[in-house]
N, C-alpha and C positions, 0 to 999 in steps of 0.2 A: 209525390206529386202532391198539390192540393185537387180536390176533389170536387166538381160542381154536378151535386144531384139534378138529375130531370125529373120533374114529376108534371108529366104531362097527358097524364088519363090511366089508364087500368085494363087490366085483361080480364076477361072475365070467363065463366063458364055455362055451358048449355044444356040442360037433363044431362045424357048422362058423357055427352062427350066434351072434349075442349073445344072451344071457341077462342080464338087471340080476337081481341078490335080494343084498340088506342081513342077514346074520347076525341075528339076535335081533330080533325085529321090534319089538314094537307100543308099549313104554315111551318117552317120548319122553326124549330126550336135553335135559338143562338147558343153554341157553347164554347167556351171561353178557356176550354184546360184540354189537355192530351187524354186524362185519367175522368171519367165521370160515368155516375148509376144512374141505370134505368127501372124506374121501379114498375111492379104489375102486381095484378091481385088475382086472385083465385076464389071462385066460388068456396064452400067451406066443404057442398057436398063433391067437388073433383077432388079432395086429398085421399090421400097424401099423392105427391106427384113421382114418379120414375126418374123422370129427366126435366130439363128446362136450358133448352138451348138458342141461343141466338143466332142471328146472322142478318149478315149487311153486305148491302152494296156501294159500289164507289162511282157506277156508270149509270146511274136513273133504274137498274136493274135490267141491265142486260147479261150480268153475271152478280152472281150470289157468293159470297165466301163464309164458310162456317168458325164463331168466334169461340174462344174458351166456356165449355158449358158452365151451368151456375151449380157450383159443386156441393151449396148445399139446400139446393131449390128452395130459396126463399127470396124473397123481394127484398131487396134490390137486387141488380146483377151489374156486374163490376165491368165496363166496355173499357180499354185502351186501344184509342186512335194511330193508326200508322201513318198517319198525313193528315193534312187539313183538307177540309171539302164538304162536300154534299154526302151525309150520310143517310141512304135508307136502311130502317130496321125492321126484323122480322122474326117474332117468336115462334117458335114449334114448343108447346107443354106436352108431355104424355105421361099417362096416368095409367090403370088397370085396363081400361076401356080402350087404349091405342093411341096415338097422336091426335093432337087437335088439326093438325094440317097434313100433306105432302110438305117437302122441304120448297122452299120456293125457286120459281123459272121465270124467265124474261118477261112474261105475263104476266107475274102474281105483282100485288102494288104492296108496297111498303103498308107495316101499320103506324111507323111514323119515320118523316124526314126530318133532320138536326142536322145545321150546320157547322162543322166545327173549326175553330181559326183561334187558335192559342197564342198568335203572334201579332203583338199592335202596331199599328203602323209606326212608320218613323218622319217627321214631316218638322221642315225647315223652310220659314221666311225669310226669302233674302231682304236686303236692305233695300228701304223705299226708295223711289225717284220720282217728282212730281216735274208734269208736263204738262204742254197745253197743245189742245187739240181742238180745232174747228173752233177758237176762242174760250174750248172748256176747260176748265181745272180740269186734271186727270193726274191718280196715282198711280206709277205702275205698281202691281203687286207681282212679285216674280218669285215660286217657290220651288221645292223640291219634296215629293209627299210619295213613301215608296212603302207597298202593301200587295200580298199575294189577291188579296181577295178584297178589293174594293168596289162598291157600284155603279151607277151608273152617272151619280152625283154626291160625292163623297166630300166634298170642300164647302166649308161655312166661312163666311168672311165677317168680324166684328169690329167696330174701331171705338174708341173714348173720343171725349173732347176733356182734355187736363185742364185742370185739375181732375173734373170729374170721373169719377172711379166706374158708371156705368157703362155695361156695353153695349151697344146699339148693333142689330144685323145692317152688315152693308148691302145685300143683295137681297131680295125678295125671296127667292128661292136657294140653294145650295149648286154649286158649281160644280161642272165637271173638272176631272186632273188633267185641266192641259199645261199646268203648271207655270200659266199667267192667264191676268187680268187687267185690265186696264179701269179704273173704278172713279164713274165720278163725283168729285167730293161735294156734298152739301154745301149752299152759299153760304151758311151759318159760320162754318169754321173760318174762322179769319186767322190764327194762329200755329195752333200745332193740332196734330192726329195721332193718337194710337190706334196702331191693327193688330190682330190676330189670326191666324187661319185655325180653324180645326176640321178635323178630318176622323172620318168613320168609316169603321170597314164593316163586312157584312157577320163579324163576328159581333157588333156591338161594340167594341173598344174606341174610345174618344180620344183621339190624343190631340192637345194643342201644342203649338207653336212658340217659343215666345213672344213676348211683345215688344214690339219694334215702335218709337216716336220721329215724328218727322215734321221738323217746320214749315210752313207751309207759307204760302204769299197769300194775301185777302185776296177774295173776289171782286172786288170794290175797293176805290180809294176812298177813303172816309174826307178828301179833300177835295171842295168844288174847284171846279176851273175859274179862274180870276181873268183870265183871257178872253175866254169863250164865254158868253151868256147861255146858259140852259134852256134850251127850247121846250117848249111847253107838248108839244107833241108827243102822242103815245107810242106804244111801244111796236104796233100795228103793221104789216106790208100796205102801202099802198098801192092803190088803184091803176091800170094805162092811163085812164082816162085823168086822173088827177092832174092836170100839168098846168101849168102857170103861162101868161102870155110869152114869155121871155125862152119856153121851152125850145131848144134846138139851134136856138142862135149861138153865135161865137160868145157873146159876154155869158149867156145860161151855161152853158158847158165851163167855160173857165169858171163861174161860180162852183158850179158840180163838183170839178176838180178840188175846188179851195175846201169844200167842206167832207168830201172823200177824204185827203189828207188831214184834218181836224178829226174825221170819223178812226182814223189808224192811229191817233195818238190817243185818242179817245180810250182804246182800244190797248195801247200800249200800260195804258194806266189802269186798267180793268174796270172801266167806265164804259160800261157796253150798252146802257139805256141812252146815256149822252150819244154816245158812236150811231147807234141806230136810229135816233134822231134824226143827226147831219145826214144818214145818208138818204133818209125818207125824203128828205130835202133835198135830196144831190140827183135822186129817180125822177123828182118831179122836173127838174131842170133837163132831163137828158134821159127820155125814156126808156131809151135801149141799150143802156149802159147795164148789159150781161153782169161785169165784173163787181158794181156795186150791188147788185140783188144779190150777188154769190156771196159776199163780203158783210151783208144785212144778215143772211140768212147765220151763216158764220155767227156770228154773233146772238142771234136769236136763237140759238141753240146752248148757246153759252151762258142763256140765264134759264134755262130750261122749257123754252115756250115752241113744243115740239111742231105743233100745228104749223105757225107763223113760219117758222123754219123752213119746214119741207114747202110751201107755198113760195117764200123768198128763190130756195133753190130752182123753185117750178119756174117759176119767173124768170131767172135766168137762164134757162134750157130752152124756154122759147124763142131767146135771142142768140145761144148759142149752144144749137144741139150736144155737139159734142165737146163740152166743158167740162175736165177732170174735175177738177174741184168741185161744181155744182152736184155730179152725178155724184164723186165720191159722199161728200155731203148728206146728200138726199138719202142715199142709202143706208146712213151711221144713224138719220134719222129713224127710218124706217126699220132698222134694226132693235134700234130704243122701242120702239112701237109693236115689236116683235111682230113685225112684218116683214118675215123672214122671205117668203117668196116677192115683196116687191123689192127687199135689196139688194137679191140676189139681179134679180132682172136690171138693176140699174149700172150692177158691178160687171154685168156683161156687153151691156152699153159700152161702155167703156173698154173694153175687149177687143167690140164691134172696130174701134176705129187703132187701136193700139194693142193689140194678141200677144205682147210679151212685157206685157205689166205686169211683172212678179207680183207685188205690194196685192193686185189685185185680186190675182191668182189665190193668194193668202189667206184674203180674206174670205173669198169662195169657199173656202177649205171650211174657216172658222163656221159659217153658218149653214154648212151642209154637218158640222159637227152637231149644233144647236136642234137642227131636222133630223137628227139619228141616222144620216145615210154617211156611213163609216168608209164605202167604196168611194164616194163620192170625193170625202174628204179627202182620201189617203191620194185621188188621184190629182185634185186640185193642190195639193200641198208638194207633190213631185213636180208638177208643171210648175211650181213657184221655184223650184231648187234648179231648175233645167234652163229657164226660157234669157235671164238674162247675167252672168256672169259678173259685173257689177253691183248687181245688186247686194251686196255683202252680209247685210242684215237681214234681208228678208228670207235669203237661203238658209243665214244660221237661224231662224225663229220657225222656216217651216222644216226644217231639218230635224230641227227637237220637235215639234209636233208632230213628225212622223216617230219618232225614236219612242214618243210616250205612248201612240196608238200600236206599236207593235209589241211595245213591254205587258200594255194592259191586254192584247190580243192572247199571246205568251200564255198570262196570266190565267185565264179563264177553259185554257183547253182541257179537255179532260181528264183525270188524276192529277194534271198539272203537265201533263207532256206537250 
């Protein structure tokens, strides 16, 4: 088998007794081989050595095991790992004056921590699919990544803009291994995109998936609408007091309905800014129209204007506090802004009106994962699988999350048990 030498410090002897000390101490060395070597050094004055004995622990020092002695009593000493995992090593050297120390016990700190991981991960990126969420182009990334020694965030996503072969990070931070991520497409990608996943385990193996390419629909139409004049209004949200003399009249409501219908057509064509402008006019004419504010918020979210989107969702909720689409949309904005507490609060407001909303329970589980609360995440995912038997896709997605969490939990049990 290949050998991977460990060179992380040395052993020294003080005066007439043997004193073991590894330099630099507590960061585990990552080893990607079952058989490797541990180097040590001994002061000339302490030679010759009578024996060199290596001890190791697999349960953070609770119990220690004696390895085969170093027959030639010269560095390095060869060690064969019986399994993968975190090893602590302790050396006992003996010369004519006696041993450097007693055999290690549960109170003995190791001289060196080493993480042994000789099995690289397996990763598969499934076919890509584009969809639209709140007017936003989203690529649904689904994958399978298997390894016994993943850290909390082992997944990196990168993309290309063909024919450009440069890879760009799709997320600012690595992802947890949930098997799914809905990636918001950059606005400047209009034809195709290539994606790959790279996973890294605690043994520092890095494995990339195959490259997958997806033809995407453009974010905005390149054609101007000839049937509708382009309004000069900006993309901001109107204030409640910004109304015309017609506001509230039957004619105003009819005109607002016409503008709302035009906005929906703009959205279908990907002309979000034109749609936003028409909705601004619509809510001037009918300031109590919650659906128009919510639709405007969806489009603002679609162009990445998170602050104005949140403002528009709030205006919709002032008019209809139980409006699910506005509550969920505002929660998504909060998640994008890393306000997980705010997102959870909005989602739980939906549950006050409908406690059997399986999708919202699953969304709460996702937020709990981001917050590192695995117990709460499991509770939410479990609830999502039980409360609405008709929500078949949500049940399947939540069950998959539970299976992944259980698999990760099993892998991180001591000694792999």
